[in-house]
NUSESE-541297 format. One line per 2 residues: number of its first residue (from 1); their letters; for each residue x, y, z of C-alpha. Coordinates in Angstrom, 1 decimal. Example, Ala and Ser with C-alpha at 12.3 -4.5 7.8 and 13.67 -1.06 7.14 Angstrom:
# NUSESE-541297
1 = AS = 12.3/-4.5/7.8 | 13.7/-1.1/7.1
END
This chain:
# NUSESE-541297
1 = XX = 11.7/47.9/-106.3 | 10.8/45.0/-105.4
3 = XX = 8.7/42.3/-108.0 | 5.4/41.5/-106.6
5 = XX = 3.3/38.6/-108.2 | -0.2/39.0/-106.9
7 = XX = -3.8/37.9/-108.1 | -6.2/40.5/-109.2
9 = XX = -9.2/39.7/-110.8 | -8.6/35.6/-110.5
11 = XX = -5.2/36.4/-112.8 | -1.9/36.3/-111.4
13 = XX = 0.2/39.3/-112.4 | 4.0/41.1/-111.8
15 = XX = 4.3/44.4/-111.1 | 7.7/45.8/-110.1
17 = XX = 7.1/48.2/-107.6 | 8.1/49.8/-104.2
19 = XX = 6.7/47.7/-101.7 | 4.6/50.5/-100.2
21 = XX = 3.0/51.5/-103.0 | -0.8/51.3/-102.8
23 = XX = -3.0/48.9/-104.3 | -5.0/51.8/-105.7
25 = XX = -1.4/53.2/-108.1 | -1.1/49.1/-109.0
27 = XX = -4.3/48.5/-110.4 | -4.2/52.2/-112.4
29 = XX = -1.0/52.8/-113.4 | 1.0/49.7/-113.4
31 = XX = -2.0/46.9/-114.5 | -4.3/49.6/-116.5
33 = XX = -7.5/48.7/-114.3 | -8.8/52.5/-113.9
35 = XX = -12.1/51.3/-112.8 | -10.9/51.9/-109.2
37 = XX = -10.9/55.7/-108.5 | -9.0/58.1/-106.4
39 = XX = -11.1/60.3/-104.1 | -9.2/61.3/-100.9
41 = XX = -6.3/59.0/-100.6 | -6.8/58.5/-96.7
43 = XX = -9.4/55.8/-97.1 | -12.1/58.1/-96.1
45 = XX = -14.3/58.7/-99.1 | -14.6/54.7/-100.8
47 = XX = -13.8/55.6/-104.3 | -11.0/53.6/-104.2
49 = XX = -12.9/50.1/-102.4 | -11.9/46.8/-104.2
51 = XX = -12.6/43.2/-102.5 | -9.6/41.7/-100.6
53 = XX = -10.5/38.1/-100.3 | -14.1/39.1/-101.0
55 = XX = -14.0/42.0/-97.9 | -14.1/45.7/-99.2
57 = XX = -11.5/47.6/-98.1 | -9.7/50.9/-99.4
59 = XX = -7.1/50.3/-101.6 | -5.5/53.7/-101.3
61 = XX = -4.1/52.4/-98.0 | -3.6/48.8/-98.7
63 = XX = 0.5/48.0/-99.5 | 1.0/45.9/-102.5
65 = XX = 3.4/44.2/-99.8 | 0.4/43.5/-97.6
67 = XX = -1.2/41.5/-100.6 | 0.8/38.0/-100.9
69 = XX = -1.5/35.4/-101.3 | -4.5/37.1/-101.0
71 = XX = -7.1/37.7/-103.9 | -7.8/41.5/-105.3
73 = XX = -10.7/42.0/-106.9 | -11.6/45.7/-108.9
75 = XX = -14.8/46.6/-110.4 | -13.3/45.1/-113.5
77 = XX = -13.4/41.8/-111.8 | -16.9/41.9/-110.4
79 = XX = -18.9/40.7/-113.3 | -17.6/39.6/-116.9
81 = XX = -20.5/41.3/-118.2 | -21.3/43.7/-115.9
83 = XX = -24.1/41.8/-114.8 | -23.8/41.4/-111.3
85 = XX = -27.3/42.0/-109.4 | -25.8/45.1/-107.7
87 = XX = -24.5/46.7/-111.2 | -27.8/45.9/-112.9
89 = XX = -30.1/47.1/-109.9 | -27.7/50.8/-110.1
91 = XX = -28.9/50.7/-113.7 | -32.5/50.0/-112.7
93 = XX = -32.6/52.5/-110.3 | -30.5/55.3/-112.3
95 = XX = -27.9/55.5/-109.5 | -25.2/57.3/-111.1
97 = XX = -24.7/60.6/-112.0 | -21.3/61.7/-112.2
99 = XX = -20.2/57.7/-111.8 | -17.3/58.8/-109.9
101 = XX = -18.1/57.4/-106.9 | -19.7/54.5/-108.5
103 = XX = -17.2/51.4/-108.8 | -16.3/51.8/-105.1
105 = XX = -20.0/52.1/-104.3 | -21.0/49.0/-106.3
107 = XX = -17.9/47.2/-104.5 | -18.9/48.1/-101.0
109 = XX = -22.4/47.2/-101.8 | -21.6/43.9/-103.4
111 = XX = -19.7/42.5/-100.1 | -22.6/43.6/-97.9
113 = XX = -24.9/41.2/-100.3 | -22.3/38.5/-100.0
115 = XX = -22.1/38.9/-96.4 | -25.3/39.8/-95.7
117 = XX = -28.0/38.5/-98.5 | -30.8/40.7/-96.7
119 = XX = -29.7/43.7/-94.8 | -32.3/45.9/-93.4
121 = XX = -32.0/49.4/-94.1 | -30.4/50.3/-91.0
123 = XX = -27.5/48.1/-91.9 | -27.3/49.4/-95.5
125 = XX = -26.8/52.4/-94.6 | -23.9/52.0/-91.5
127 = XX = -22.3/49.7/-94.2 | -22.4/52.6/-97.0
129 = XX = -21.8/55.6/-95.1 | -18.2/55.3/-95.5
131 = XX = -18.7/55.9/-99.1 | -19.2/59.9/-100.1
133 = XX = -20.9/60.2/-103.3 | -20.8/64.3/-104.1
135 = XX = -24.2/64.1/-106.2 | -25.8/62.9/-103.1
137 = XX = -28.0/59.7/-105.1 | -28.2/57.9/-101.2
139 = XX = -31.8/57.3/-101.7 | -31.3/55.4/-104.9
141 = XX = -28.4/53.6/-104.2 | -30.3/52.3/-100.9
143 = XX = -33.2/51.3/-103.2 | -30.8/49.8/-105.7
145 = XX = -29.0/47.5/-102.6 | -32.7/46.5/-101.7
147 = XX = -33.4/45.4/-105.1 | -30.2/43.5/-105.5
149 = XX = -30.9/41.5/-102.4 | -34.1/40.4/-103.7
151 = X = -32.8/39.3/-106.9
END
């Protein structure tokens, strides 16, 4: 075990964990930030996506020892009021069905729009292709991202 001081959602937090512990489990089990979901554990589904200095990364494959002084943002930290443009567009287009993948989808979309505020359909499809939605709401996801881009 080792003590790590990490910045999550703008707050310094201390955790005493094995250095190889994935950030997903640090967030969920130690910091009780359960919005980030476990999907596959091998960085293939996107359910565990968080921002690492603003870039979308899979927290299931990010060891806590790699975080250092970098900033982690979870779905809980994306917007204090839940009114980030992507979140409001998600509601406007009634994107979620079961909702399980939605935090990862939203975090990926928010990182995309931060980097590219006006993405083409092809760019949206390319970036979002790594996020699996078992309910198949891909058409609504793309529409919501386009709406968020225009807000």
